[in-house]
Structures are given as C-alpha cells and as structure tokens.
N, C-alpha and C positions, 0 to 999 in steps of 0.2 A: 840635091835634096836639102830642104831647109830643116834645121834642127830646132825644136822648141825646148827652151830651158824653163822648167817650172819655177814659179816664185817660191819664196820660203813658206808661204802659207798653203802651198799646194798639197792636197791630200789625194792620193790615187783613188780611183773609183773602186769601190768594193761592193760587188753585187750581193754580198751576204749581210751587209749592214741593214738595220731596220730602216724602213722607208723605201727600200728598193722592192718594187712589186714583182710578182711572178712573171707578168707579161714582159717587163723590161729585161729580166734575166734570160727568159726564153728567147727573146728577140736578139739579144747579144750573142747567145750561143749559136743561133741559126745564122747570123751574119758571119760569124767566125767560120762555120763550116761551109757556108756559101763561097767564101773566098777560097777555101781548100778545094771545093768542087770545080772552080774555074781553071784549076791547073791541069796540066797534061795527065791524061788517064792511062798511064802505063802500068804494067805489072808491078813495077817498083813502087809506084804510088799506092797501089792496092795493098802491097805487103806492108808499107809504112802505116797505113790506116789500121791494118790488122794488128800490128805491134802496139799502136796507141790504144786500141780497144782492149788488148790483153793487159796492158799496164793499168788502164782505167778500171778494169774488172778487179784487179788487186787492190786499187785504192778504195773502190766501193766496199769491198769485203772488209778492209781495215777500218773504214769509217763506220760501217755497221757494227763492228766489234766495239768501237769507242762509244757509240750510242748505247749499246747494251751495258757497257761498263759504267757509264754515267748513270743510267737508270738503276743499276744494281747498287750503286753507292748513294742513291737518293739525290743525285745532282740533277739539275735541269739540263736535259740534252738538246735544248732548242738550237743552239749554234751548230752543234754537230749534225742535227737533223737538217738544218738549212743547207749545209755543205753536202750532205748525202743527197738531198733533192737536186741540187745543182749537178752533182756528178751523174745522177741518174738521167737528168735531162740531156747532158752532154753525151752519154752513152746512147740514148735514143736517137739523137741527131747523127751520131757516127754510124749507127746501124742503118739509118735511112740513107745516108750518103753512100755507104758501102753497097747497099742493094741497088741504088740508082746507077752507080758507075761500074758495077760488076759486068765483065764481058758476058755476052749471051753464050749460054753453054748448055 
C-alpha cells in the first residue's frame, strides 16, 4: 500500500469548519458507515456497533451540556452546536445501519 505524506501546508479536512455544507458532512458520514456495512455481519460486529452507539450517546449528552453552558454564560454556542449536529447525524446513520444488519428475529 502506498503511503501519502502531506506537504507542510496540508490542513486536514474539518467538516465543522465554515464553508462545509450539511450535504457534504452527511455524505461523508454515510460513506463511513457504508464501509462498515460491507464488513462481515457477525454478532461480534453488531456488539461493536452497539458499543459505539453507547459511547456516542454519552458524547452527545456531554456536547449538549456544553451547548447549555455556553448559552448560560452568554457565549455563542455555534461551534458546539455544529459538533452536536454532526454527532446526531452519525447516531442516525449508526441506527440505520444497525437496523439494516440486525438478524431477523
């Protein structure tokens, strides 16, 4: 496998930066989960997805607290809200993936 070494002026893609539209962010998240979907559908994989969703729920809860703290201190919570939206999009996609690959029962 070839390795790409970024140049000095390289800046990693940040989907939370201004200028990154909602469609791009959503598409990237769906592509990420599509790759996960292509893998073997074992009970172990389903358990791993469940663990990721549980951890993501905790992150969403903490991020929501940060938004509320920013608001209560009179700060602009825009960046925290963008991250919260991204986390919610990711959770939605995980839930869709989980339903799609759940064994019939």
